[in-house]
TORMAR-436842 format. One record per residue: x, y, z of N, C-alpha, C in turn; residue in one letter. Coordinates in steps of 0.05 Angstrom, whole numbers, padded with zeros to 5 digits, always signed. Layout:
! TORMAR-436842
XYZXYZXYZA;...
***
This chain:
! TORMAR-436842
-00326-00682-00316-00301-00684-00301-00272-00672-00303X;-00277-00671-00316-00252-00652-00336-00251-00624-00323X;-00251-00609-00305-00258-00605-00292-00218-00577-00284X;-00232-00565-00295-00188-00554-00280-00186-00542-00245X;-00167-00548-00237-00163-00558-00216-00146-00532-00213X;-00142-00496-00209-00129-00474-00205-00109-00482-00185X;-00085-00472-00193-00055-00484-00185-00054-00455-00179X;-00024-00453-00148-00014-00436-00144-00013-00411-00158X;-00010-00418-00185+00008-00390-00196-00008-00378-00211X;-00030-00398-00217-00070-00381-00217-00075-00364-00199X;-00070-00375-00188-00087-00374-00156-00084-00345-00144X;-00051-00338-00141-00036-00316-00144-00036-00287-00165X;-00036-00304-00195-00040-00267-00222-00065-00268-00219X;-00091-00284-00213-00122-00283-00197-00119-00245-00189X;-00100-00253-00161-00101-00245-00130-00098-00219-00141X;-00066-00211-00156-00058-00195-00169-00060-00173-00188X;-00082-00187-00209-00089-00171-00227-00122-00167-00210X;-00135-00184-00193-00156-00157-00177-00147-00131-00162X;-00119-00131-00153-00103-00118-00135-00103-00097-00150X;-00086-00099-00182-00082-00081-00201-00112-00062-00197X;-00127-00077-00204-00150-00064-00213-00166-00047-00183X;-00169-00062-00171-00173-00042-00151-00164-00023-00143X;-00144-00025-00149-00114+00002-00133-00120+00021-00162X;-00131+00014-00185-00123+00027-00204-00157+00049-00201X;-00174+00028-00190-00197+00053-00183-00199+00064-00162X;-00184+00057-00133-00188+00071-00119-00172+00108-00122X;-00144+00084-00149-00133+00119-00158-00143+00135-00161X;-00151+00122-00189-00173+00139-00206-00197+00152-00203X;-00212+00151-00176-00225+00160-00162-00220+00192-00146X;-00183+00186-00145-00170+00212-00116-00194+00210-00096X;-00197+00183-00088-00215+00185-00060-00184+00183-00055X;-00194+00197-00017-00166+00208+00009-00176+00188+00025X;-00168+00166+00049-00168+00157+00065-00157+00170+00097X;-00172+00160+00111-00160+00172+00139-00131+00155+00152X;-00112+00153+00151-00097+00142+00155-00102+00118+00174X;-00092+00105+00179-00095+00076+00197-00071+00077+00222X;-00046+00087+00215-00029+00071+00227-00020+00048+00216X;+00008+00043+00220+00025+00028+00213+00037-00004+00236X;+00040-00011+00225+00054-00046+00245+00072-00027+00260X;+00070-00045+00290+00094-00030+00302+00124-00037+00279X;+00112-00064+00273+00141-00084+00270+00159-00071+00238X;+00137-00061+00226+00144-00042+00201+00149-00010+00212X;+00140+00005+00236+00158+00018+00238+00183+00026+00251X;+00188-00017+00269+00221-00013+00283+00236-00011+00258X;+00224-00033+00249+00241-00038+00213+00263-00015+00197X;+00236+00011+00188+00238+00032+00174+00267+00046+00197X;+00254+00055+00214+00270+00058+00235+00308+00057+00246X;+00304+00030+00247+00331+00014+00241+00345+00018+00217X;+00331+00028+00187+00344+00030+00157+00342+00055+00168X;+00332+00078+00177+00342+00106+00171+00372+00098+00191X;+00375+00098+00198+00399+00090+00216+00418+00088+00202X;+00419+00067+00183+00433+00053+00168+00441+00068+00139X;+00421+00074+00136+00421+00107+00115+00416+00122+00107X;+00413+00135+00127+00393+00178+00133+00404+00190+00106X;+00372+00198+00106+00367+00211+00085+00354+00195+00060X;+00356+00174+00056+00352+00150+00036+00320+00168+00020X;+00302+00166+00042+00271+00179+00042+00266+00191+00064X;+00248+00201+00067+00224+00212+00093+00228+00196+00103X;+00250+00213+00129+00228+00194+00153+00208+00189+00168X;+00212+00159+00176+00182+00161+00186+00161+00169+00201X;+00180+00183+00228+00164+00207+00238+00157+00219+00220X;+00166+00238+00210+00160+00254+00186+00129+00234+00175X;+00135+00222+00166+00115+00208+00144+00096+00202+00160X;+00091+00194+00172+00064+00184+00195+00060+00200+00199X;+00076+00232+00211+00050+00263+00211+00039+00255+00178X;+00051+00268+00166+00037+00277+00140+00007+00260+00129X;+00018+00230+00140-00008+00217+00141-00025+00225+00159X;-00028+00224+00180-00037+00232+00191-00050+00252+00190X;-00040+00267+00180-00052+00299+00188-00071+00308+00155X;-00058+00296+00130-00066+00297+00103-00088+00277+00090X;-00077+00247+00109-00101+00225+00111-00074+00214+00080X;-00092+00186+00074-00069+00177+00053-00081+00172+00020X;-00070+00159+00002-00096+00147-00020-00068+00142-00028X;-00078+00119-00050-00071+00096-00067-00053+00107-00094X;-00035+00093-00104-00016+00100-00117-00007+00086-00138X;-00004+00082-00161-00002+00058-00178+00032+00062-00193X;+00044+00042-00184+00089+00049-00186+00068+00064-00219X;+00089+00057-00227+00102+00064-00259+00096+00057-00284X;+00096+00025-00276+00088+00015-00293+00058-00009-00272X;+00036+00005-00280+00015-00017-00258+00016-00035-00262X;+00016-00044-00301+00015-00075-00303+00033-00097-00278X;+00060-00089-00268+00073-00104-00242+00065-00103-00221X;+00041-00098-00214+00020-00097-00195+00035-00081-00172X;+00054-00061-00159+00064-00048-00152+00047-00027-00151X;+00031-00028-00112+00025-00007-00113+00025+00009-00090X;+00027+00034-00081+00034+00049-00059+00007+00065-00042X;+00024+00062-00023+00002+00091-00004+00037+00122-00005X;+00006+00145+00003+00023+00159-00001+00001+00178+00014X;+00020+00198+00034+00014+00228+00034-00010+00234+00019X;-00032+00240+00031-00065+00259-00002-00040+00279-00016X;-00034+00294-00009-00001+00313-00025+00021+00308-00028X;+00023+00287-00034+00049+00279-00044+00037+00264-00075X;+00069+00268-00088+00061+00246-00107+00102+00237-00112X;+00105+00239-00091+00132+00222-00090+00139+00199-00078X;+00131+00174-00094+00131+00155-00096+00166+00137-00083X;+00188+00150-00097+00197+00143-00084+00214+00139-00054X;+00210+00177-00040+00203+00181-00015+00186+00166+00000X;+00174+00177+00002+00150+00182+00011+00127+00155+00018X;+00133+00135+00010+00115+00107+00013+00112+00100+00018X;+00088+00081+00028+00088+00056+00049+00079+00038+00030X;+00079-00001+00033+00062-00009+00013+00036-00016+00031X;+00011-00017+00022-00006-00029+00022-00013-00041+00063X;+00004-00068+00052+00004-00080+00070+00016-00076+00102X;+00035-00061+00101+00050-00040+00120+00027-00040+00135X;-00001-00026+00126-00027-00008+00149-00037-00036+00161X;-00047-00024+00185-00060-00038+00203-00096-00034+00199X;-00095-00056+00189-00120-00072+00180-00142-00061+00201X;-00143-00071+00225-00171-00061+00236-00180-00036+00234X;-00154-00024+00230-00170+00009+00238-00178+00027+00211X;-00166+00015+00186-00184+00021+00157-00216+00019+00160X;-00224+00044+00143-00265+00046+00150-00268+00054+00114X;-00246+00043+00098-00250+00033+00075-00258-00006+00068X;-00277-00003+00052-00274-00036+00049-00268-00034+00020X;-00260-00023+00014-00246-00023-00015-00219-00025+00002X;-00207-00005+00005-00180-00008+00020-00171-00028+00033X;-00194-00047+00052-00176-00055+00058-00182-00085+00038X;-00198-00089+00021-00198-00117+00003-00173-00105-00010X;-00150-00084-00007-00127-00081-00033-00110-00088+00002X;-00116-00077+00021-00091-00084+00040-00095-00115+00031X;-00115-00125+00046-00118-00146+00042-00107-00171+00011X;-00111-00167-00006-00095-00174-00036-00070-00164-00037X;-00061-00147-00017-00033-00127-00020-00018-00152-00002X;-00025-00168+00027-00004-00186+00040-00008-00213+00033X;-00024-00230+00020-00016-00261+00010-00011-00253-00015X;
***
């Protein structure tokens, strides 16, 4: 009866470690995926930010067009253990200007089970 019940912190840390491991696997495989699109509210928020801060990053319409044309890939941030995972157009390595977060992608249109799992882990 001395089984330890996991607390919220342990669950969150466990999901983070799982997300990092999955992202590392997808990144190292160099796999490219079809772009499923992004949530409308995400698109609208980024459009609004572009108006406030022009030239700060690749315009969202250009980024969406590149992702659609090139496909997407999973990239880890400079410090992978932090859990920062990014989605970039397949032909880009520019995390600063060309990145989206996995949680911003439309889950229903994702064809890869591994990418679906990454999105789910990034959403929680």
